[in-house]
C-alpha positions as CSV (number, residue, x, y, z in Angstrom):
1,M,23.7,7.3,-5.0
2,V,20.8,8.8,-3.8
3,Q,17.8,9.4,-6.1
4,T,16.2,12.9,-6.1
5,H,12.7,13.9,-7.2
6,T,10.8,17.0,-7.8
7,V,8.2,17.8,-5.1
8,K,5.7,20.7,-5.8
9,V,3.8,21.7,-2.7
10,H,0.7,24.2,-3.4
11,N,0.4,26.4,0.3
12,R,-3.1,26.6,0.8
13,Q,-2.6,29.5,3.5
14,T,-0.6,31.6,1.4
15,G,-1.7,31.0,-2.5
16,V,2.0,29.8,-2.9
17,S,3.2,27.1,-5.0
18,H,6.6,25.8,-4.4
19,T,9.0,23.2,-6.2
20,L,12.1,21.8,-4.6
21,Q,14.7,18.6,-5.4
22,V,14.3,16.7,-2.6
23,P,16.8,13.5,-2.3
24,E,15.2,10.3,-1.0
25,D,16.6,10.3,1.8
26,R,16.0,13.4,3.4
27,Y,12.6,14.9,5.1
28,I,10.7,17.2,2.7
29,L,10.0,19.8,5.1
30,H,13.7,19.9,6.2
31,T,15.0,20.1,2.5
32,G,11.9,23.1,1.5
33,E,13.4,24.9,4.5
34,N,17.2,24.4,3.9
35,H,16.4,25.9,0.4
36,G,14.5,29.5,1.8
37,I,10.8,27.8,1.8
38,E,8.4,28.7,4.7
39,L,6.0,25.9,5.5
40,P,3.6,24.9,8.3
41,F,5.0,22.8,11.1
42,S,5.1,22.6,15.0
43,C,6.6,19.6,16.4
44,R,8.9,18.4,13.9
45,N,8.0,14.7,15.4
46,G,5.3,13.6,13.4
47,A,2.7,13.8,16.4
48,C,0.9,16.7,15.3
49,T,-1.2,17.6,11.8
50,T,0.1,21.3,11.5
51,C,1.9,20.4,8.3
52,A,-0.4,18.0,6.5
53,V,-0.5,17.7,3.4
54,R,-3.2,15.9,0.8
55,V,-1.0,13.8,-2.1
56,I,-2.2,15.4,-5.2
57,S,0.1,12.4,-7.5
58,G,3.1,10.7,-6.5
59,E,4.6,8.4,-4.1
60,I,5.1,9.5,-0.4
61,Y,6.7,7.6,2.6
62,Q,6.1,8.4,6.0
63,P,7.3,5.6,8.5
64,E,7.5,8.1,11.3
65,A,3.7,9.7,11.0
66,I,2.7,8.4,14.1
67,G,0.1,11.5,14.3
68,L,-1.9,10.5,11.6
69,S,-4.7,7.6,11.6
70,P,-3.9,4.6,8.8
71,D,-7.1,5.6,7.4
72,L,-6.2,9.3,6.6
73,R,-2.8,8.1,5.3
74,R,-4.9,5.7,2.8
75,Q,-6.4,8.7,2.0
76,G,-3.7,10.3,1.2
77,Y,-3.2,12.5,4.0
78,A,0.9,13.1,4.7
79,L,3.0,15.2,7.7
80,L,6.0,16.8,5.5
81,C,7.8,17.1,8.5
82,V,8.7,13.0,8.3
83,S,7.8,12.3,5.0
84,Y,10.5,11.2,2.1
85,A,9.4,11.3,-1.6
86,R,9.9,8.0,-3.6
87,S,8.8,9.8,-7.0
88,D,8.2,13.0,-8.3
89,L,5.3,14.4,-6.4
90,E,2.5,17.2,-5.9
91,V,1.0,17.8,-2.4
92,E,-1.1,20.4,-1.0
93,T,-0.9,21.9,2.6
94,Q,-4.1,21.7,4.5
95,D,-5.9,23.4,7.2
96,E,-4.6,21.6,10.4
97,D,-8.1,22.2,11.8
98,E,-9.7,20.4,9.0
99,V,-7.4,17.2,9.3
100,Y,-7.6,17.3,13.4
101,E,-12.0,17.0,12.6
102,L,-11.5,14.4,10.2
103,Q,-9.3,12.4,12.6
104,F,-10.5,13.1,16.0
105,G,-13.7,14.6,14.9
106,R,-15.5,11.5,15.0
107,F,-14.5,10.5,18.9
108,F,-14.0,13.5,21.1
109,G,-17.7,15.1,22.1
110,K,-19.3,12.0,21.5
111,G,-17.9,9.9,24.1
112,K,-16.3,6.8,21.8
113,V,-12.8,6.6,23.3
114,K,-12.9,4.1,25.7
115,A,-9.0,4.0,26.7
116,G,-5.6,5.2,25.3
117,L,-5.7,7.7,22.1
118,P,-8.2,7.4,19.5
119,L,-5.5,6.5,16.8
120,D,-5.0,3.4,18.9
121,E,-7.9,1.9,17.6
122,D,-8.1,2.3,14.1
């Protein structure tokens, strides 16, 4: 039997908070959409930062979040489109530009990218 967790999502852009029950084997974004909750997203593949959240409490699992550096993951950032709840969870949406700057700002405009993508250098 699949365990279900209570997930609270504070949407900073709209000022609205949502609480939903998310099965451990379902993406949080997809579950929210199935409940009529509108949350920010774009690629749905874990590659961009449109659906980025900061984990306030609880445990999240995101093995497919290729768009987040290991450092940002350690700081508690996650991508809702490819994230699974592993406990009751509270998250807050982030501004896509803020997350992009946190992740790439130290590389772009500073000539630090030698080859490939900045994420490969972490």
